[in-house]
N, C-alpha and C positions, 0 to 999 in steps of 0.2 A: 580260611583265616584272613581277616581284612588287612589291607595294606595301610601302613601308617603314612601320613603325608610327608613329603620330602621337605626339609627345612628350606626357607627362602634365603638365598645367598645374595647379599647386596654387594656389588663390585666394590672392592676396598682399594681406595686410592690414597696413598700417603703423600701429603704435601709437606716437605721439609722446609723450614724457614731458612733463609740465607745465612742467618747468624746462629746456626745450630750449636756452635761452640759456646755461646753465651746463654742459651736457653734450651730447655728440654724440647724434644720433638713431639708435637701433638698429632695424634692420628685422626684424620678427618675422613669420614665415610660418606661418599656421595653416590647417587644413582647414575648409571651410565647413560649418557645421551647418545642415541643412535644417529650417526651422520649418514645421510643418503648417498647412494652411489651416483655420482654426477654423470657417469657414462651411460646410465640406464635410460635417461630421458633427454630429449632434444632441448627442452626448455621447461620452465616450471609449469607452464600451462599445457605442455604436450601430454604429460602423464594424465592430467585431469581429462583432457579431451579424449585421449585414448580410452580411458576407463568409461567415459560417457558413451562413446561409440560402441564399446564392447557391451555395455548394458543394453543399449538400444538394439544391437544385433541379436542379443540373446532374447530380448523381449519379442522381436519380430519372429524369431525361430519358434517361439512357444505359442504364437498366435494360431488359432484354428480358423477354419472357414467362417464359422459363426462370429468369431471375434472380429474378423475383417468386415463382415456385413454390418455388425453393430457399430463399428467405428465410423462407417460412412452413413449408416442409417440408424441413429440412436433409438428411433421408435421401436426397433426390433427387440430392444432390451426389455421393454415392458410388455410388448405383444407376446413374446415367447413365454413369459412367466405370468400372464394375466390370470387372476383368480376371479372368474366370472361371478360366482355367487357372492363373493366378498366385496368386490370392487365396483360392479356394474351399477348398483343402485346409488352409491355415493357419487360416482362420476356423473351419472345422469342428473342428479340433484344439483351438484356443484356447477356443471356446465350450463344447465338451464338457468340457474340463478345469475351467473355471470353474464349470460347472453341477454337476459332481461335488463340487466344493469348497463350493458355495453351499448344497446341500441340507442337510447337517448343520449348517453355520453358521447358516442361517436358523432352524432349530429351536432352536439354542442361544441366539441373540439374542432370540428370542421369549420364552424362559423368563427371560432377563435383564430383559426389559421387563415381566414379570409376566403374560404372556399364554400361552395354550396354544400348543404347537409348530406347530399347523396354521396359525396366523396368520402365522408366520414364512415358511412355504411360500407362502401367499397373497401376501405382500409381495414375494417374490422371483419372482412369476409375471407378473401383469398390468403392473406398473410397468416391467418390463424391455421389454416390447413397445412401450409408449407412448413410453418414452424413445428407443427405436431410431428412432421416427418424428420426434419433435420435438427430440431432443437433437443437439448438433453434434459431440460427441466420439465418436471411433470405437473407442476402447480402454477407456473407463471402464466399470466394472461397477456397476450400480445394484442396490440391495436393502437389506435390514436391515444396520445397522452397530452396533457396540458402544456408541459414544457416544450416538447418538440413542436407543438402547434404554434406556440408563441414564436419560436425560432423561425419557422416557415413564414409566418406573417411578417416578421421583422425584416427578413432579407428580401422577400419577394415584393413587399410594399415599396421598397426603394427603387425597384427596377421597373415595375409596371403597375397600373391600377388593378385592384382586385376584381373589378367588373369586366376586365379584358380577358378574352379566351387564352391569351398567352400566359396569364397568371397561373391558370390550372396546368398548362403544359409544363411550365417551369417547375411546379410543385412535383409533378410526376418525374421529371428529369432529376430533380433533387433526390427523390426516393431511390432511383437507380444508382446515383453516385454514392449515396450513403450505404446502400447494400453492397456495392462493389468494394468499397473501402473496408466494411466490416468483414466481408469474406476474405479479403487479402490479409487482414490482420489476424483472422482466425487461422488461416492456412499457415501463415508464417509464425504463428504463436507469439504475436506482439502485444497481447493484452496486458502484459506487465508494464508497458509504457505509461499506462494511466495511473499506476501506483504513485507517480510523482506528484499527483494532485492530491492535496491533503483533504481530509474530511471537513475541515473548517472552511476551506474554499468552496466545496460543494454545498455545504449548509448555507453559507452566506449568499451564494449564487441563487440557490433555489428559493430562499426567503425573499430576496429582491425580485426575482422573476414572478413569484406568486403575487406580490403586491402589484406589480405592473399588469399581470393578467387580470387581477380583480378590478383594477381601475379601468382597464380596457373594455370590460363588460358593462361598465356603468352606463353606457349609451343606451342599452336596452332597458335599463331601469328608469333613466331620466327622460327618455322619449325624444332625444335629439342626438344628432351626430357629433362625435368628438374626433379629434385628430388621431390617426393611427401612428403610434410611436412606441419604441421600446424604452424611452426615457420618461421619467416621472414628471419632470417640469412641464413639457409641452402638453401632456395629458391633463394635468391639473389646470393649466392656463385655459385649455379648451373647455374644460368642464365649467370653470368660472365664467368665461366669456359668453357661454350659451345658456346661462342660468335662466334668462327670460323666456326660453322655449320649454321650460320644465312642464311635464305632463304627469298628473297624479295617477291615472289608472294603471299604466305599466309599473310605476313605482310601488303602488299598493300591492298589485298582484305579485310582482317579483319578490317583494319583501316577505309576503305571507308564505310563498312557496319556499323561499330560502330558510325561513324560520322552521317550517315543517321538515325540510331536509336535514337541518342541523339537529332538530329534536330526535328524528328517527336515527340519525347517525350516532348520537350520544347514547340513546337507549340500546341500540344494537351493540355498541362497544361495552357498555357498563353492565348489561344484563344478558346472561348467557342464553336464557330461554327466548330472548327477543332478538337474537343476532340476525335473523332474517330481515329485520327492518332496515339494516344497513344497506343491503343489496336492493331492497324494494324502493328505496328513497327516490332515485332518478325516475323510475317508472311511475311512482305516485305523483311526482311533480308534473310529468307529461300528461297523465290522466286528468289531474286537477286543472291544469292550464287549458288543455284541449276542451274539456267539458265547459269551462267558463266561457271560452271563446265561441263555442257552438251555441250556448244558451243565450248569452247577452250580446254577442256581435259588437263588441266595443270598437269603434272606428279608430281610436287613438292607440290601440295595441297592435303592433306589427306581428303578422304571422309568418311561418316558414314559407308557405306558398307551395307551388307545384313541385313534386319530387318524381323523377322518372321511375317507372316501375320495371322490375326485371333485374337480371344478373348483369354484371359488367362484361363488356365484350373485350376480346383480345385486341390490343393495339400496341405498336412499338413506340416507345418514347421518342420525341423529336424535339426540335428547337434547342440544339446544343450550343448555339452561338453565345449564350449567356452563361455557359458552364463555368468559365473561369471565375466569374463573380460569385458563384455558388460554393466554391471550394472552402472558404473559411467556415461557412455554416455547416457544410458537410463534416468538417473536422469536429465542430462543436457538437453536432447531433450525435456523431459516432461516440464522442467522449461521454456524453450524457447516457447513451445506450449502454456503454460498458459499465459505467458507474451505477446506474439505476437497475438495469435489467440483470446484469451479471451479479451485482451485489445482492439483490433480492432473491435471485435464483439460487445462489450459494446458501443463503440463510434458510430458504425453504427446503433445500436438499438436505441440509444438516438436521433440520427438524423431522424430516421424514425418513432419515436413515439410508440415504444412498449417496454415492459420489457423483460429483458434477465437474466436468472439464470446462473451464471458463473459455478456452479457445474454441471448443466445439460449440459452446453456447453462442459465442460471437459469430461463428460461421452460420449457425441456425438463424440468428437475427438477420444476417446479411442475405441469406437465401430467401427469407420471407420478404425482405424489401425489394430484392432484385426481381423476383417473380411477381411480386405485388405490383411493381411499376408497370408491368405489361397488362394489368387489369385495373388501371386508373386509381391506384392507391397512393396516398401521400405518406411521408415517413412514419413508420410505426416503431414502437418499442414496448418494453414491458411496463405495465402499470402497477404502481404500489397498491392502490386501493382495490382494484379488481383481483390482483394476485392474492391479497390478504383475504378477500371474500372467498376466493376459490379454495384457499387452504382451510379457512374456518368451516367451510361446508363439506370438508372431508375428501377433496379431490385426491385420488391415488395415482392416476396415470395421465398421459396425454390425451386419453379419450375424452376427458372433461373439456379440453380445448376443442376437440372435434365437435362435441355437442354444442358448444358456444358458436362455432362456425355454422352449424345447422340452424340454430336459432336466427343468426344473422341472415342466412339464406332465405328462411321463411319470411322474415321481415321485408326483405327486398322483393320477394315474389308477391306477397299478399297484403302488406300493411302500409305501403307508401302512400296510398290515397288518404289514409287517416292522418298521416304525419303532416300534411299541408296545413292543418288547423292548429298546430302547436304554436303557442306564442313564443316569440324570441326571448322575452323576459324570463320564461320558464327555463329555456336552454341556458341563458346567462346565469340563472340561479344555480343550475347544476354545476356549471364551471366554477363559480365562486365557492360553492360548498366543497368542491373537490380540492381547490387550491388553498383553502383556509388552513388545512392540515400541513401544508408545505411551509407555512410561516413558522420557522423554527427559532423563535426568540428564546426558547428554553435552552437551546444550545449555547447561545451567547451568555446567558446567566450562569450556566455551568462552567464555561470556559474562563470567565473573569477571575474567579479565585484559584482555579486549577492551573491555567497556563496563559499568561499575558501574551505570549507570542501567538498562540492559536487564536486568542480573542482578537488580536490585531489583524490577523489574516482574515478572520470572519468579517470584521468591521470594514476593512479596506475593500474586500470583494463585494459586500452588500452595497456599500455607498457608491462605488464606481459603477456597479451594474444599474443601480437606480438612476444615477444622474448622467451617465455617459453611454448607456446602452449595453446590450447583452454581450456583443463581441468584445468590446473594450473591457467590460467587467471581467469576462473570463480570462482574457489575455493578461490583465494586470494581476488578477488573483493567482493564476498559474505562474506568472513571472515572480511574484513575491514568494510563492510556495517553493519554487526552484531556488530562489535566492537564499531562503532559509536552509534548504537542504545543502546547498553549496557552502554556506557559511559554517554549518555544523560539521561538514566534512573537512573543510579547510582549517577549522579550529577545534580539533577533537578534544575530548576529555582526557586529561592526563593526571594521574594520581600519584602522590608520594605514599609509599607503603610503609607500614610499621608492623612489628611482630606483636600478636595478641599474647598477653601474659599466660604462661603455662602451656603454650602450644607451639607448633612449628608453622602456624598459619600467618600469612602476611596480608593485611588489609589496609584500605584507605584510611589514613590517619584522621581525615576530617569526618568520616563516618564513624570511626571507632577512636574516640579521643584517648582511650586507655592504651592504645597500641604505642609501642616505643620503637625508636630507631637506634642505630649504633654509631658511635663516633667514627668519623673517617669514611662512612659508607652512606650513600643515598640510593634508595631503591625506588624506581619509577615504573609505573605501569601505563602503557599507551593503549587506550581503549578504542582503536580504530585501525583500518588499513593505513599504511604509510605510502604516500605517493607524492607526485610533484607538487600538488596544491597545498599540502600541509607540512612539508619538510622544514620550511623556514620557521613556522610556528613551533614545531616540536623542538627544534634546536634552541630557539629563544627560551622556551619553558625549561629545558634542561639546564641552561646556564643560570636561570633564576633560582632553580631549586638548590643549586650549590650553596646559595646564600640563605634561602628561606629555612632549610632544614636545621641550620645552626640554632634556631630558636626553639626547637622541639625538645621533648624529653628524650634524653639520649643515655645509652649505656655503653659499656666496653672501655677499652683503653683510652686514656685521655690524650688525644692528638689535636693539633692545631687547625686542621682543615680537612677537606674531602680528598680521599685518595682513590676511592672506588665508586663507580656508578653502575648499578645493576639495573638492566633494562628487562622488565618482565614483559615478554612478547606473546603470551598465550592468546590475548584478544586480537592480535594482529593477524588478520586473515590473508593479507596480500601486501607485497611491496613491489615497487617498480625500480627501474634503473636510477631514477632521480633520488629515490630513497637510499639506494645503495651508495650513490655518490655522497649524499649528505652524511651517512654514517661513516664513510671513509674520512671525510673532512672533520667530522666530530672526533674520530679516533686520533687523527694527527694533532688536532687542537688539544685534546686531553693529554696526549703523549708529551707534547711540549711543556705541559704544566704538571707532568708526573702524576697523571690520573689514568687509571686502568678501567676500561669498559668490560663488564661481564654481561652475558646475555642468557636469559632464563626461558626455557620452554618454548622455543619457536616451533611452529607447526612444520610439517614436512616440506610444503611448497616454499615457505619463507626460507627455511634452512637451505633448501636446494638453490634458491636464488642467491643467497649469501655465499654459498660454497662456490657456485659457478663464477661469481664476480670476484672471487679471491678474498672476500672479506673474512671468511672463516680463518684462512691462513694468516691474514694480516693481523687480526685480533689475537688469534691463537686458539686452537681447538680446546685447550685446557680451560678457556674462559667461557665455554658454552655448557649450560647446566640444564638438568631436567626440572629442578625445582628452585625457587627463590631461596629456600632454606639452604640448599647445597652451596649456592653461590655465596651466601652470607657467611657460612662456615669457613670457606676458603679465604674470603676477603678478610675476615676477622683474624685469621692466623697471620696473614701478612701485615695487618694493622698492628698486631702485637709485636711482630718482628721489627717494624719501624720504630715503635716506642723503645724496645730493648736496644736497638742499634743506637738510637739517639742518646739514651741514658748511658750506654757504654762508651760512646765517643766523648761525652761530656762537653766541655767547652773547646776541645781541640778542633772540632769541625763544625761548620755551620749547618743548619737544618737543610739548606738546599743541597749541600754536598752529601749529607746522609741520605736524602731522598733520591738523589741521582745514583748513588752507589746501590741503593736498594733496587731501583728499577733496572739497573744494569744486571743485577743478579737475577731478577725475574726473567729477563731476556735470555740470560745464560742458562737458567733452569729449564727453559723450553727445549734445549738441546741435550739435556742430561738424562740419566736413567729414570728420573722421576717424572719425565714428560708424560702428560695425560694421553697424548696421541699414541705413544707406545703402549701405555697401559691398556687403553681401549682396544687396541689391535691384538692384545694378548701376548706381546713379545717381551713384556717386562713384569708380568705378574709373578709374584713369589708366593709359594705355598704358605710361608710363615705369616704373610700378611693376613690371609683368610683364617689361619689357625688361631691367631691371637685377637681377632676382631669380634666384636659383639654387635650384630646388626641392629639390636634394639637400642643401643647406646648412640646418642647423637650429641656429643659434647660441642658446646659453642665456644667456651673459653677454657684455656688451660688452668687447672687448679694446682697451685703450688702447695706442697705439703708444709 
């Protein structure tokens, strides 16, 4: 025989008005708010920390030997479950395709960084194998990238000339520093710090950087040297001042190759059956340029020249005397690595159905740079274009990256004699083709109608990066981004709530104009944590709402002013001692003006802080509620009694005397049998209360017969 469900019993709390002799007693039913035991926790954060450590301890206990191995060597995850028949062919195809794409790109980006092309090949060799072991993404392609190359060129060009051997040594030292910082951030799980940089800042920064990169490659098209700078004005001045040295052959060759690259990229993106053209573009540019140089031997076109053959040798980075001046660029490159590499790695992981630990990813990037610096690599990071090609060609595991590394190894061992005939204008065309997609003007067009604040961030970052350099542009962009975050936090959204007709739901009256409020009561929702930076703002808004709500659609007994302020605190995730002090001051201020605070639905940690600070006892446990509706019911009963008392007293007493006597009765009521504190503890519950109550009935106003 099936058991019938037990009826839900709602705790029945009877609030008797102080003037029960002049009006009938109305039964108000509210849900019981569970107050935490303050002796169970040392502080509001201690309980959370304790539970966090408990979860961590349980997780460690459950870990097996293989779990530990996979945590330190993420490659074991895909090696252990590798499906040879299903994955091998696509991994071979994807890895080979990306390798063919990377060889010319690596040389191009090395020239952008002010280094010899061989160092680009070195950077696309050892770091790939290291990342395949320690990295957690199975599709991302590691190696030289346009943005990091520009950053290297920008900082090192201010210290020493690119033709000096010290330039190369400093680039390798910078790689080591970037790798160490990435490893430290990964181990300490500090990747979350970069979340404070908004997408608008990154988009504006990359757009401006792409323009600077494109202009910096113009010298290979124009046939004469231009000033090396990360600012747009000096570059443009240099281009204009050297216009008399313009040479047609490199311009024509570079333009033709660039047009071919863009056409192949467009066809590869727009037509699925031609997607291989996107990866073959850089190789096609190199073949066309090399063939033209070998056949026609144009004297006005500069070639790459001699490239050392063979694999890089092991060497320890030296020349640390300039390390201090490299710290800002180290921070910027690390930030770019987190935003670009981790961002695209997470997106690819989601598309391929596996989880990715961003901190493990950061450690993998750091390990690739640290060990790469011992084999003459300059800073590497994940590449958007190559990672996209890797994914589109069906890469399933990190074996695709290993195949790419093998292609680079073969190029270093056997193909470097051929590379010396590559025209520099062909490599410049590859760089320009790659950075054109980074000019994200569409983001600015999108932001203008959607969010003026984000559009302003994008514009400020882009303009300052263009005219004042990369470091200043990043600092100003990040500074404004943090300023907006601080402003939003210090000026949180606060809403006046009203009741939706026919429901017990209370919502923002600006969003729901049909919602109505009650005379004598203002209901306010604070949509943020309350801490020292926003307490003054919140207090000011609460004072304003006492006046503003008088203009709203109101119901209930006609009274002359506000008597109750209900604070809906369910969105408040945290309060500090400054907030507690502010609430105490607000309570005393309201008390002096005969206004009572009621608090609705605080979470456990917030309620614990209020209880430990004495604010629960100060305001009164009976003024803490589970729902806004419960608080409104109780407040409405008291508003009715105020009106009845005032009508009964007539002209014999002033409104101030009536209000004063009413609030004295409220204080007295806290110590009598109807005290909610006693009712919640179960010491004053009467069976008759539950016997005559209907849990489905929630009267708001007493109906006179």
